[in-house]
C-alpha positions in Angstrom: 0.0 0.1 0.0 3.0 2.7 1.0 4.5 1.8 -2.3 1.3 2.5 -4.3 0.8 5.6 -2.5 4.3 6.6 -3.2 3.8 6.1 -7.0 0.7 8.0 -6.9 2.5 10.8 -5.1 5.1 11.0 -7.7 2.6 10.6 -10.5 0.6 13.6 -9.2 3.3 15.7 -8.2 4.0 17.3 -11.7 0.3 18.3 -12.2 0.3 19.7 -8.7 3.3 21.5 -9.0 2.2 23.0 -12.6 -0.8 24.4 -10.8 1.1 25.6 -7.8 3.5 27.6 -10.0 1.2 28.6 -13.0 1.0 32.1 -11.3 3.7 33.9 -9.6 4.5 37.2 -8.0 8.0 38.5 -7.9 11.3 36.6 -7.9 11.9 36.0 -4.2 9.7 32.8 -4.0 11.9 31.2 -6.7 15.0 32.4 -5.1 14.0 30.8 -2.0 14.2 27.4 -3.8 18.2 28.0 -4.3 20.0 25.9 -1.7 19.7 27.2 1.7 23.6 27.7 2.1 23.6 30.3 -0.8 21.3 32.9 0.5 19.9 34.6 3.6 17.5 37.3 4.6 19.1 40.5 6.6 17.4 43.8 7.3 14.3 42.4 5.5 16.2 42.0 2.3 17.2 38.9 0.5 20.9 38.6 -0.2 23.4 35.9 -1.9 25.9 34.9 0.1 28.2 32.5 -2.2 28.9 32.2 -5.9 26.1 30.1 -7.4 27.0 27.2 -9.5 24.9 25.9 -12.5 23.9 22.7 -10.2 22.5 25.2 -7.7 19.7 26.4 -10.2 18.5 22.8 -11.0 15.5 23.1 -8.5 14.8 26.6 -9.0 14.6 26.0 -12.8 12.2 23.1 -12.4 9.9 25.4 -10.8 10.3 28.4 -13.0 9.4 26.5 -16.2 6.2 26.0 -14.9 5.2 29.7 -14.7 2.8 31.0 -17.0 1.7 34.4 -15.5 4.3 36.4 -13.8 3.9 39.8 -12.1 7.1 41.8 -11.0 5.2 44.8 -9.2 6.0 46.0 -5.7 8.0 42.8 -5.2 11.4 44.3 -4.8 11.8 46.3 -1.9 13.0 43.1 -0.1 15.7 42.3 -3.0 19.2 43.5 -2.5 20.6 44.9 -5.6 23.8 42.6 -5.1 21.4 39.6 -5.0 20.3 40.9 -8.6 23.6 41.0 -9.9 24.6 37.5 -8.5 21.4 36.0 -10.2 22.2 37.7 -13.6 25.9 36.5 -13.6 25.2 32.8 -12.5 22.2 31.8 -14.5 22.8 28.8 -16.7 22.3 29.3 -20.5 18.5 29.7 -21.2 15.8 31.6 -19.6 14.7 31.9 -16.1 11.0 32.4 -17.2 10.9 30.3 -20.6 7.2 29.5 -20.6 5.7 32.6 -19.2 2.7 33.9 -21.4 1.5 37.0 -19.4 3.8 39.4 -17.8 3.1 42.5 -15.8 6.1 44.5 -14.8 7.4 48.1 -14.1 10.5 49.9 -14.9 11.5 50.5 -11.1 12.2 46.8 -10.8 15.8 45.9 -10.4 15.4 43.0 -12.9 13.7 45.1 -15.6 16.9 46.1 -17.6 17.7 42.1 -17.7 13.9 41.0 -18.7 15.1 40.3 -22.2 17.5 37.6 -21.0 15.2 36.2 -18.4 12.1 35.8 -20.8 11.2 33.0 -23.3 9.6 33.6 -26.9 6.2 32.6 -25.5 4.7 35.8 -24.4 1.5 36.6 -25.7 0.3 39.3 -23.2 2.4 42.1 -21.8 1.6 44.9 -19.5 4.4 47.4 -18.6 4.4 50.4 -16.4 7.1 53.1 -17.1 6.6 54.6 -13.9 10.3 56.0 -13.1 13.9 55.2 -13.6 14.0 56.5 -17.3 17.6 55.2 -17.9 15.8 51.7 -18.0 13.4 52.5 -20.7 15.6 51.2 -23.6 15.1 47.9 -22.2 11.6 48.0 -23.8 13.1 47.5 -27.2 14.9 44.4 -26.0 11.6 43.0 -24.6 9.8 43.6 -27.7 12.8 41.8 -29.9 12.2 38.4 -27.6 8.2 38.6 -27.7 7.2 38.0 -31.4 4.2 36.4 -30.4 2.5 39.4 -28.4 -1.2 39.8 -29.0 -2.2 42.0 -26.4 -0.1 45.0 -25.3 -0.4 47.6 -22.6 2.4 50.1 -22.3 1.9 53.3 -20.4 2.7 55.3 -17.2 1.2 57.7 -14.7 -1.0 60.6 -16.1 1.1 63.4 -17.5 4.0 61.2 -18.7 2.5 60.3 -22.0 4.6 62.5 -24.3 7.7 61.4 -22.3 7.2 57.7 -23.0 5.5 58.0 -26.4 8.5 57.1 -28.3 9.1 54.1 -26.3 5.7 53.0 -26.9 6.2 53.3 -30.5 9.4 51.6 -30.9 7.9 48.6 -29.0 4.6 48.4 -31.4 6.8 48.7 -34.5 8.4 45.4 -33.6 4.9 43.6 -33.3 3.1 42.0 -36.1 0.3 39.9 -34.2 -1.4 42.5 -32.0 -4.8 42.0 -31.2 -5.3 44.8 -28.5 -3.0 47.8 -28.0 -3.4 49.9 -24.9 -0.7 52.8 -25.0 0.4 56.1 -23.8 0.6 57.1 -27.2 2.4 56.5 -30.6 4.1 58.5 -33.1 3.1 58.5 -36.9 5.2 55.6 -38.1 3.7 53.4 -35.3 0.1 54.4 -36.2 0.9 53.5 -39.7 2.3 50.2 -38.8 -0.7 49.2 -36.7 -3.2 50.4 -39.1 -2.1 47.4 -41.6 -2.2 44.7 -39.0 -4.9 42.2 -40.1 -5.7 40.9 -36.5 -5.9 43.9 -34.6 -9.2 44.6 -33.0 -8.9 47.0 -30.0 -6.8 50.2 -29.8 -6.9 52.5 -26.7 -4.5 55.6 -26.4 -4.0 58.2 -24.2 -2.5 61.0 -26.2 -2.8 62.3 -29.8 -0.7 64.4 -31.9 -1.4 66.5 -35.1 -1.1 65.2 -38.6 -0.5 61.3 -37.8 -2.7 60.5 -40.9 -2.2 62.9 -43.9 -2.6 62.3 -47.6 0.6 61.1 -49.0 2.3 58.3 -51.0 2.0 56.2 -48.3 -1.4 55.1 -49.4 0.3 54.0 -52.9 3.1 52.0 -51.2 0.6 50.3 -48.9 -2.6 49.7 -50.5 -5.5 48.1 -49.2 -7.8 49.3 -46.1 -6.6 50.7 -42.9 -7.7 48.9 -39.7 -9.4 46.1 -41.4 -10.6 44.3 -38.5 -10.7 47.0 -35.8 -13.8 46.9 -33.7 -13.0 49.3 -30.5 -11.3 52.8 -30.7 -10.8 54.6 -27.3 -8.9 58.0 -27.0 -8.4 59.3 -23.6 -7.4 62.8 -22.4 -7.0 64.2 -26.0 -7.6 67.5 -27.7 -10.8 66.7 -29.5 -9.8 69.2 -32.2 -7.3 66.6 -33.3 -9.9 63.7 -33.6 -11.9 65.1 -36.5 -9.3 64.9 -39.2 -7.8 61.8 -37.4 -10.7 59.7 -37.8 -10.4 59.9 -41.6 -8.0 57.1 -41.1 -10.7 54.8 -39.8 -13.1 55.3 -42.8 -14.3 51.9 -43.8 -13.2 50.1 -40.6 -15.8 47.8 -38.9 -15.8 50.1 -35.8 -18.5 49.0 -33.4 -17.4 50.7 -30.2 -16.0 54.5 -30.3 -15.0 56.2 -27.0 -13.7 59.7 -26.8 -12.6 61.4 -23.2 -11.8 64.9 -24.4 -9.8 67.7 -22.5 -11.4 70.6 -24.6 -14.7 71.0 -26.1 -13.4 71.9 -29.5 -15.8 72.3 -32.6 -18.4 69.5 -31.3 -20.2 69.9 -34.7 -17.3 69.2 -36.8 -16.4 66.1 -34.7 -19.9 64.9 -34.9 -19.9 65.2 -38.5 -16.5 63.4 -38.8 -18.0 60.5 -36.7 -21.0 60.1 -39.1 -19.1 60.4 -42.0 -16.1 58.1 -41.2 -17.8 55.4 -39.0 -20.0 53.0 -40.6 -23.9 53.3 -39.3 -24.1 49.7 -40.0 -21.3 48.8 -37.7 -21.0 51.5 -34.8 -23.3 50.5 -31.9 -21.8 52.2 -29.0 -20.5 55.9 -28.7 -19.2 57.7 -25.7 -18.2 61.3 -26.1 -17.2 63.0 -22.8 -15.4 66.4 -22.4 -14.0 67.1 -19.0 -16.2 69.8 -17.3 -13.4 71.8 -16.0 -12.6 73.4 -19.5 -12.4 77.2 -19.0 -15.4 78.9 -20.5 -16.8 76.1 -22.6 -18.9 77.3 -25.5 -22.5 76.8 -25.1 -23.5 73.3 -27.0 -26.9 72.8 -28.4 -28.9 69.8 -29.9 -27.6 71.1 -33.4 -24.2 70.1 -32.5 -25.1 66.4 -32.0 -27.2 66.5 -35.2 -24.9 64.7 -37.5 -25.1 61.5 -35.0 -28.6 60.9 -36.0 -27.3 59.6 -39.0 -25.6 56.7 -37.1 -28.8 54.8 -37.1 -27.8 51.5 -35.3 -26.5 53.0 -32.1 -27.3 50.9 -29.2 -25.3 52.4 -26.3 -24.7 56.3 -26.2 -23.3 58.7 -23.6 -23.1 62.3 -24.4 -21.3 64.4 -21.9 -21.0 68.1 -23.1 -20.5 71.4 -20.8 -23.0 74.0 -21.9 -26.7 73.9 -22.7 -28.9 70.8 -21.8 -28.8 69.3 -25.2 -32.2 68.0 -25.6 -36.3 69.3 -25.2 -39.3 67.3 -26.0 -39.0 67.9 -29.8 -35.2 66.9 -29.9 -36.1 63.5 -27.7 -38.4 62.8 -30.3 -35.8 63.1 -33.2 -33.4 61.1 -31.0 -35.8 58.2 -30.3 -36.8 58.2 -34.0 -33.0 58.1 -35.4 -31.9 55.4 -32.7 -34.6 52.7 -32.6 -32.1 50.2 -31.4 -31.1 52.1 -28.5 -30.7 50.1 -25.0 -28.7 52.4 -23.1 -28.8 56.3 -23.5 -27.0 58.7 -21.1 -27.2 62.4 -21.7 -26.5 64.0 -18.4 -26.5 67.6 -17.5 -23.1 68.9 -16.2 -22.4 71.6 -13.5 -22.0 74.2 -16.3 -25.3 73.4 -18.2 -27.9 75.8 -18.9 -31.5 74.9 -18.9 -33.2 76.8 -21.4 -36.1 74.3 -22.6 -35.5 71.1 -20.9 -37.3 68.1 -21.7 -40.4 67.2 -19.9 -41.9 63.7 -18.6 -43.9 63.8 -21.7 -40.7 63.4 -23.8 -40.3 59.8 -22.1 -43.1 58.6 -24.4 -41.2 59.1 -27.4 -38.7 56.3 -26.2 -41.7 54.1 -25.2 -42.9 54.4 -28.9 -39.7 54.3 -30.7 -37.3 52.4 -28.7 -38.5 49.1 -27.5 -35.0 47.8 -26.4 -34.4 50.7 -24.3 -33.4 49.3 -20.7 -31.3 52.3 -19.1 -31.8 55.9 -19.4 -29.9 58.9 -18.0 -31.7 62.1 -18.8 -32.6 65.3 -16.8 -36.2 66.5 -17.3 -38.5 68.9 -15.9 -40.6 66.9 -13.8 -42.9 69.9 -12.5 -45.8 69.0 -14.5 -47.0 65.4 -14.7 -49.0 64.7 -18.1 -52.3 63.2 -17.7 -53.1 62.0 -21.3 
């Protein structure tokens, strides 16, 4: 019986270890598996005591090859810098993390400059925060060169650092050919043109935008065919809305289903909305969010005429419009909206602290949604409820 139990334990040990080590946070749990005579904890820091030999790594590498998701965030305060140097110098040929598929890390980690030598070529999802230690940012390029299979990329930093790290985001993206999802602080012109031709790209999120990213040029002759052929979602955060209208021309013909614009200025709302109606397919676009920061100085007063072009996008199902200025809707315009967007499921047109009520909709306007929008399940709309209609 004991022999059978021993055989069973040996047979189950590998699957059990695979589950135990599949997700790992930080390097220290791995380093604990080194021979006990080679390390110590002093003053809450992990230190290497002796030169590590290749045979010292056998147990550690048997565990590290099982790791599929690795996070190196806030895990390094207990790691002495000399330990990092000892690890890098003594590692046997090959990768410490050869089978990692998902990586979450930040530039403050002492291991960040060495990641390209620690990782295998199987990464499919990367999230890097370039928070500080700018001298380490060039490591981004080396990580990209070791990650040809990446499909999901998130590369950014704290608010306000977008322009500082834009070039590093661009250099990373320019080496990627299989991207399906991109969330970056920003991209330069070359990087935007590169991803516009990626056949599998479905989602883009950018936290900055510069002028003249797409302009009429010979580039379209050099690279014929549609731009963003599979793009479903585009989100632009904290951007100058005056730059968006010409930028959207690059997405003409793309099968966009979700468009999200978070602006820092109100810009020319009517021009922006006309660009959306012109370049976003009314058959594909089902979700639209436009939010303009309420803290803009002296916002021009918006009116329903400004959003009129959006009524041409007839298949919208989820809409949120937040403009500083006038209350956008009244009873008559609510009727127009409900009639133009019969597929609506969610509608949010909240008033802001700077909104001016000149002719707000009444409770009677809700009948328009009842008549034209049978699928509507969520409505956020400020109405004048002083009078209750009796008919």
